[in-house]
C-alpha positions, -999 to +999 in steps of 0.1 A: -698+175-433-673+192-410-664+159-394-657+144-429-636+174-438-616+170-406-610+133-413-599+141-448-575+167-436-561+143-411-553+118-438-535+145-456-513+150-426-508+113-422-494+112-458-466+135-447-454+109-422-446+086-451-428+113-469-407+120-438-395+084-439-382+088-475-366+121-464-350+104-435-336+077-457-322+103-482-303+123-456-270+111-441-272+103-404-249+131-393-270+157-410-305+145-401-310+170-372-301+199-394-321+186-423-353+181-403-349+215-387-346+231-421-376+211-434-397+222-404-387+258-407-395+258-444-429+242-438-438+266-410-427+296-431-448+286-461-478+278-438-476+314-426-471+329-460-500+311-475-527+329-455-508+362-459-509+358-497-545+348-497-554+378-475-536+401-499-555+386-529-588+389-510-581+426-502-572+434-538-596+412-558-621+398-534-627+367-513-640+347-543-608+352-562-587+344-532-605+311-526-604+302-563-566+309-566-559+290-533-578+260-547-559+262-580-526+264-562-535+234-540-544+214-571-512+224-588-491+212-558-510+179-557-503+173-594-467+182-590-464+156-562-485+129-577-476+129-614-438+123-609-446+094-586-470+078-611-443+072-636 
C-alpha cells in the first residue's frame, strides 16, 4: 500500500513538470529567472504553511478534523485546477 501511495504521489509531482512548461511559455524570456524564483518561493512558502495550519487545527479541534479539512482543501484545489481545463 505504501509503495502504491508513493507512486501516486510521484505522478502528482510529474504533473507539475507539464505545468511548468505552460508557465515557461507564458513568461517573456527576459523575466523567466525572476518568474521561476517567485514561483518556487511561493510553492515552498505554501508547502510550509500547510502543515502549520493543519497542526493548528489539530491542536484546536483534534487530528480527525485536521485530516478531514486537509482532504477537503486538497479536493477543492484539484477541482479548481481540473474544472477550468475541462471546458
